[in-house]
C-alpha positions as CSV (number, residue, x, y, z in Angstrom):
1,M,-11.7,68.1,6.9
2,G,-14.6,70.4,6.0
3,E,-14.9,74.0,7.0
4,P,-16.8,74.8,10.1
5,P,-20.4,75.7,9.5
6,D,-21.8,79.2,9.5
7,P,-23.2,80.7,12.7
8,P,-26.9,80.0,13.3
9,E,-28.1,83.4,11.9
10,G,-25.5,83.8,9.1
11,T,-22.2,85.6,8.9
12,P,-22.0,88.7,11.2
13,E,-22.0,92.1,9.7
14,G,-18.6,93.5,9.0
15,A,-17.0,90.1,9.3
16,P,-14.8,89.3,6.4
17,G,-16.3,86.6,4.2
18,G,-14.9,83.9,2.2
19,G,-13.5,80.5,3.1
20,D,-9.9,81.8,3.3
21,D,-10.5,83.9,6.4
22,E,-8.4,82.2,9.1
23,Y,-10.3,83.9,12.0
24,R,-13.8,83.0,10.7
25,S,-14.0,79.9,13.0
26,V,-13.5,82.1,16.2
27,V,-16.0,84.8,15.4
28,F,-19.0,84.7,17.9
29,D,-22.1,86.7,17.0
30,E,-24.8,87.7,19.4
31,T,-26.9,84.6,18.7
32,F,-24.1,82.2,19.5
33,V,-23.4,84.0,22.8
34,R,-27.1,83.9,23.8
35,A,-27.2,80.2,23.2
36,A,-24.1,79.5,25.3
37,R,-24.7,77.4,28.4
38,L,-21.8,79.0,30.4
39,Q,-21.6,82.6,31.6
40,E,-18.6,84.3,33.3
41,F,-19.2,85.8,36.8
42,S,-18.9,89.6,37.1
43,A,-16.0,91.2,39.0
44,Q,-18.2,91.8,42.0
45,E,-19.4,88.2,42.0
46,R,-15.8,86.8,41.7
47,I,-14.6,88.6,44.9
48,T,-17.2,86.6,46.9
49,D,-16.9,83.0,47.9
50,H,-17.5,81.6,44.4
51,T,-14.8,79.3,43.4
52,P,-15.5,78.7,39.7
53,A,-15.1,81.6,37.3
54,V,-18.2,80.7,35.4
55,R,-21.7,79.5,36.1
56,R,-24.0,77.2,34.1
57,L,-27.1,78.9,32.9
58,P,-30.5,77.0,33.2
59,P,-31.8,75.7,29.9
60,A,-33.9,78.2,28.0
61,R,-37.6,77.6,28.5
62,R,-39.6,76.8,25.5
63,S,-43.0,78.4,25.2
64,G,-46.0,76.1,25.0
65,L,-46.2,72.3,25.1
66,S,-43.9,70.0,23.1
67,R,-45.3,68.1,20.2
68,Q,-45.0,64.7,22.0
69,A,-47.0,66.0,24.9
70,L,-49.7,67.3,22.6
71,V,-49.9,63.9,20.8
72,L,-50.1,62.1,24.1
73,I,-52.9,64.3,25.4
74,L,-54.8,63.8,22.1
75,L,-54.5,60.0,22.3
76,I,-55.8,60.0,25.9
77,A,-58.7,62.2,24.9
78,V,-59.6,59.9,22.0
79,A,-59.4,56.7,24.2
80,F,-61.5,58.3,26.9
81,G,-64.1,59.4,24.3
82,T,-64.2,55.9,22.8
83,A,-64.7,54.2,26.2
84,V,-67.6,56.6,27.0
85,Y,-69.2,55.9,23.6
86,M,-68.9,52.2,23.9
87,G,-70.3,52.2,27.4
88,V,-73.4,54.1,26.3
89,R,-74.0,52.7,22.8
90,H,-72.3,49.3,22.8
91,P,-73.9,46.8,20.4
92,Y,-74.3,44.0,23.0
93,R,-77.1,43.9,25.5
94,T,-76.4,43.5,29.1
95,P,-76.7,39.8,29.9
96,V,-79.7,38.8,31.9
97,A,-78.8,36.7,35.0
98,A,-79.5,33.1,34.3
99,R,-82.4,31.7,36.4
100,P,-82.4,28.2,37.7
101,A,-84.0,25.5,35.5
102,E,-87.6,24.7,36.5
103,P,-88.5,21.0,37.1
104,L,-90.4,19.4,34.2
105,R,-94.2,19.2,34.8
106,M,-95.6,16.2,32.9
107,T,-98.9,14.4,32.2
108,V,-99.2,11.0,30.7
109,V,-102.7,10.0,29.7
110,P,-103.4,6.4,28.6
111,L,-106.1,6.0,25.9
112,A,-108.1,2.8,26.1
113,P,-109.8,1.3,23.0
114,A,-113.5,0.8,22.8
115,G,-113.1,-2.6,21.2
116,A,-110.5,-5.0,19.9
117,V,-107.3,-3.6,18.5
118,P,-107.2,-3.9,14.7
119,G,-104.2,-5.9,13.3
120,A,-102.7,-7.1,10.0
121,R,-99.6,-8.9,8.9
122,D,-98.7,-6.2,6.4
123,V,-97.5,-3.1,8.2
124,G,-97.9,-1.0,5.0
125,L,-101.6,-2.0,4.9
126,L,-102.1,-0.8,8.5
127,Y,-100.6,2.6,7.7
128,A,-102.4,3.0,4.4
129,H,-105.8,2.5,6.2
130,S,-105.1,4.7,9.1
131,P,-104.9,8.5,9.7
132,A,-101.1,8.1,9.5
133,A,-101.2,7.3,5.8
134,G,-99.6,10.6,4.8
135,F,-97.1,10.8,7.7
136,R,-93.4,10.8,7.0
137,A,-90.8,8.5,8.5
138,G,-88.2,9.7,11.0
139,A,-86.8,13.2,11.1
140,E,-88.3,14.0,7.7
141,G,-91.6,14.2,9.5
142,V,-90.3,16.9,11.9
143,P,-89.5,19.8,9.5
144,L,-88.5,23.3,10.7
145,P,-90.9,26.1,10.2
146,P,-89.8,29.4,8.5
147,T,-87.8,31.4,11.0
148,R,-87.3,35.1,11.7
149,R,-85.6,37.1,14.4
150,T,-87.4,38.4,17.4
151,A,-87.0,41.7,19.3
152,N,-84.1,40.4,21.4
153,F,-82.9,37.2,19.5
154,S,-81.2,37.0,16.1
155,D,-82.2,34.7,13.2
156,D,-79.4,32.3,14.2
157,Q,-80.5,32.1,17.8
158,V,-84.1,31.3,16.8
159,V,-82.8,28.6,14.4
160,T,-80.6,27.1,17.1
161,A,-83.6,26.9,19.5
162,L,-85.8,25.2,16.8
163,L,-83.0,22.8,15.8
164,T,-82.4,21.8,19.4
165,A,-86.1,21.2,20.0
166,Q,-86.3,19.2,16.7
167,D,-83.3,17.1,17.8
168,Y,-85.0,16.4,21.1
169,V,-88.2,15.2,19.4
170,V,-86.3,12.9,17.1
171,R,-84.0,11.4,19.7
172,S,-86.7,10.9,22.4
173,A,-89.5,9.5,20.2
174,L,-88.1,8.4,16.8
175,D,-84.9,6.6,17.7
176,P,-85.7,2.8,17.7
177,A,-82.9,2.1,20.3
178,V,-84.3,4.6,22.8
179,V,-88.0,3.7,22.5
180,T,-87.3,0.0,22.9
181,G,-85.4,0.3,26.2
182,G,-81.9,1.3,25.0
183,E,-79.4,4.0,26.1
184,T,-80.9,7.4,26.9
185,R,-77.8,9.5,27.0
186,T,-78.5,11.0,23.6
187,V,-81.6,12.5,25.1
188,R,-80.1,13.5,28.4
189,V,-77.3,15.6,26.9
190,L,-79.9,17.9,25.2
191,L,-81.3,18.9,28.5
192,D,-80.3,21.9,30.6
193,S,-77.8,20.8,33.3
194,G,-80.3,21.9,36.0
195,Q,-82.8,19.3,34.8
196,Q,-80.4,16.3,34.4
197,E,-80.7,15.2,38.0
198,Q,-84.5,15.1,37.6
199,F,-84.1,13.1,34.4
200,D,-81.8,10.6,36.1
201,E,-84.2,10.1,39.0
202,S,-87.0,9.5,36.5
203,M,-84.9,6.8,34.7
204,H,-83.9,5.0,37.9
205,R,-86.9,5.5,40.2
206,P,-89.9,6.3,37.9
207,A,-93.1,7.4,39.6
208,A,-96.5,8.6,38.5
209,D,-96.2,11.9,40.4
210,G,-96.2,14.4,37.6
211,R,-92.4,14.8,37.9
212,H,-90.6,11.5,37.5
213,A,-92.3,9.4,34.7
214,V,-89.9,8.1,32.1
215,T,-92.6,8.5,29.5
216,G,-92.8,12.2,30.3
217,W,-89.3,12.6,29.0
218,L,-89.4,10.1,26.1
219,V,-91.4,7.3,24.5
220,R,-90.5,4.0,26.1
221,F,-91.8,0.4,25.5
222,D,-91.0,-2.7,27.5
223,P,-88.8,-4.8,25.2
224,A,-89.9,-7.9,27.1
225,R,-93.5,-7.4,25.8
226,V,-93.3,-5.6,22.5
227,R,-91.0,-4.9,19.6
228,L,-91.1,-2.6,16.6
229,A,-92.6,-4.2,13.5
230,D,-91.2,-1.4,11.4
231,P,-88.1,0.7,12.4
232,H,-89.3,3.6,10.2
233,I,-91.5,5.4,12.8
234,R,-94.1,7.7,11.3
235,V,-94.7,11.2,12.5
236,R,-96.3,14.6,11.7
237,G,-96.5,17.8,13.7
238,T,-95.4,21.4,14.2
239,L,-92.7,23.5,15.9
240,Q,-93.2,27.1,16.8
241,A,-90.8,29.6,18.4
242,A,-91.7,32.8,20.3
243,E,-90.0,35.2,22.6
244,A,-91.1,34.8,26.2
245,D,-89.1,37.8,27.5
246,S,-86.0,39.7,26.7
247,G,-83.8,36.8,27.9
248,T,-85.9,33.8,27.0
249,L,-87.0,32.0,23.9
250,E,-89.8,29.4,24.0
251,V,-90.4,26.6,21.5
252,T,-93.6,24.5,21.5
253,T,-93.9,21.2,19.7
254,D,-97.0,19.2,18.9
255,H,-96.4,15.9,17.2
256,T,-98.4,12.7,16.6
257,V,-96.1,9.7,16.4
258,V,-97.3,6.2,15.2
259,Y,-95.5,2.9,15.9
260,A,-96.1,-0.5,14.3
261,L,-95.8,-3.1,17.0
262,R,-95.7,-6.9,17.4
263,P,-95.4,-9.1,20.5
264,A,-91.8,-9.6,21.6
265,G,-90.4,-12.8,20.2
266,A,-93.1,-13.1,17.5
267,G,-92.1,-13.7,13.9
268,R,-93.0,-11.7,10.8
269,D,-96.2,-13.7,10.4
270,A,-97.6,-12.4,13.6
271,E,-100.2,-9.6,13.2
272,A,-98.9,-6.1,13.8
273,S,-100.9,-3.2,15.2
274,L,-100.5,0.5,15.4
275,F,-99.8,2.5,18.6
276,T,-100.3,6.3,18.6
277,V,-98.6,8.9,20.8
278,R,-99.5,12.5,20.8
279,R,-96.8,14.6,22.5
280,E,-97.0,18.3,23.2
281,L,-93.8,19.8,24.6
282,R,-92.7,23.2,25.6
283,F,-89.0,24.2,25.7
284,R,-87.4,27.2,27.2
285,F,-84.0,28.6,26.1
286,D,-81.8,31.3,27.7
287,R,-78.7,32.5,26.0
288,E,-76.5,30.0,27.8
289,D,-78.8,27.2,26.6
290,L,-78.5,28.5,23.0
291,R,-74.7,28.6,23.3
292,L,-74.6,25.0,24.6
293,R,-77.3,23.7,22.3
294,Q,-79.3,22.5,25.3
295,A,-83.0,23.0,26.3
296,E,-85.1,23.4,29.4
297,L,-88.1,21.1,29.0
298,V,-90.8,22.7,31.2
299,V,-94.0,21.0,30.1
300,S,-94.7,17.6,28.6
301,H,-98.3,16.4,27.9
302,V,-98.6,12.9,26.4
303,Q,-101.6,10.9,25.2
304,A,-101.0,7.4,24.1
305,G,-103.1,4.4,23.0
306,P,-104.4,1.8,22.7
307,Q,-103.4,0.8,26.2
308,S,-105.0,-0.2,29.4
309,C,-105.8,2.4,32.1
310,T,-105.0,-0.1,34.9
311,Q,-101.3,-0.2,34.4
312,D,-98.8,2.4,35.6
313,P,-97.5,4.3,32.5
314,S,-94.6,5.9,34.3
315,P,-91.8,3.4,33.6
316,H,-93.2,2.2,30.2
317,L,-96.2,2.6,27.9
318,H,-98.2,-0.6,27.8
319,P,-99.7,-1.1,24.3
320,L,-102.6,-3.4,23.7
321,L,-101.6,-5.4,20.6
322,A,-103.7,-6.8,17.7
323,G,-106.9,-8.5,18.9
324,Q,-106.6,-7.4,22.5
325,R,-109.1,-5.4,24.4
326,A,-108.9,-3.1,27.4
327,P,-110.1,-4.8,30.7
328,S,-113.4,-3.6,31.9
329,T,-112.1,-3.0,35.4
330,P,-111.8,0.7,36.0
331,P,-108.6,2.2,37.4
332,P,-108.2,1.9,41.2
333,G,-109.7,4.8,43.2
334,T,-107.7,7.3,45.2
335,N,-107.8,7.3,49.0
336,P,-107.4,10.9,50.2
337,Y,-106.5,9.6,53.7
338,A,-103.6,7.4,52.6
339,P,-100.4,9.4,52.9
340,D,-98.5,7.3,50.4
341,T,-101.1,7.7,47.6
342,T,-99.8,9.4,44.5
343,T,-101.9,11.1,41.9
344,P,-103.1,8.4,39.5
345,A,-102.7,8.8,35.8
346,L,-105.7,10.2,34.0
347,C,-107.3,7.9,31.4
348,G,-109.2,8.6,28.2
349,T,-110.9,6.7,25.4
350,L,-109.2,6.1,22.1
351,S,-111.5,7.3,19.3
352,E,-112.5,4.7,16.6
353,A,-111.4,7.3,14.1
354,A,-107.8,6.9,15.3
355,Q,-107.7,3.2,14.5
356,P,-107.0,1.6,11.1
357,K,-110.1,0.8,9.1
358,L,-109.5,-2.8,7.8
């Protein structure tokens, strides 16, 4: 076994040194005595009722705080300071409470031709001799504009709003299945959930009341009357994004869409004609809409022709085909005393400049 260690403050003065001192292990210096936990009672104390001969001394008090306590206090101070800083200077804006979606306000204006509708067997010839000669087909005709961030929305958020509006224009006006009476779910899913009920009511119970026309939401033809002579629908227009307020982005679209049509059931030898739709839409996006890639469509203004002003355009558009003319009978009047009368659709005249020059 090894020798016992030296006292805490070295070998006492006068004590013999060297490892061969047999009493070295029992020499107690002043430091050792002061560090002892037990102390013998005095003679006076021992004659009292104290049974034990010794008493335990309380542990010596250390001056100041321990290192662990100092570290803990420092960590708490740092955490508190960080919380205060993040609360005052956090990089995320306080979310604005989402407001309920507004109902869509829509106007559908039929444009009646002044004469007979021009027609031709060759669809390419029709386009080449019309104002749509330079239009592109499908989504290529709906390009995105250059984008930049706004005061409260990042570049990515502006791009998301523009992409969603672009997607809505393409699905609602350029999808052959949708415009000829097919499934509309691809359009519905792009709408804010607060507007989907209004959309469903318009599809099932269309009305010319400025709120529930199918043709305010999308372009729609009656497949029992007409069919597309060319599935490549021509379009040209613009999209613009701007910040409405700190929590809302707005996108406005303005597109002219041109369809080549033939009578339903007619062969390729039947003459085709062009039908033009001008659509001006305004979309609104809050941050939840941007996250879900949905849009709140708040305004829809549609002008479409050639068609008759005497037919209700709310369930379908009613194109006049090659060689047809608009009836001379004016649209029915409005009786202000009839409680069930709805506001009739407005009607305009289709300019000769909008027709093919054959």
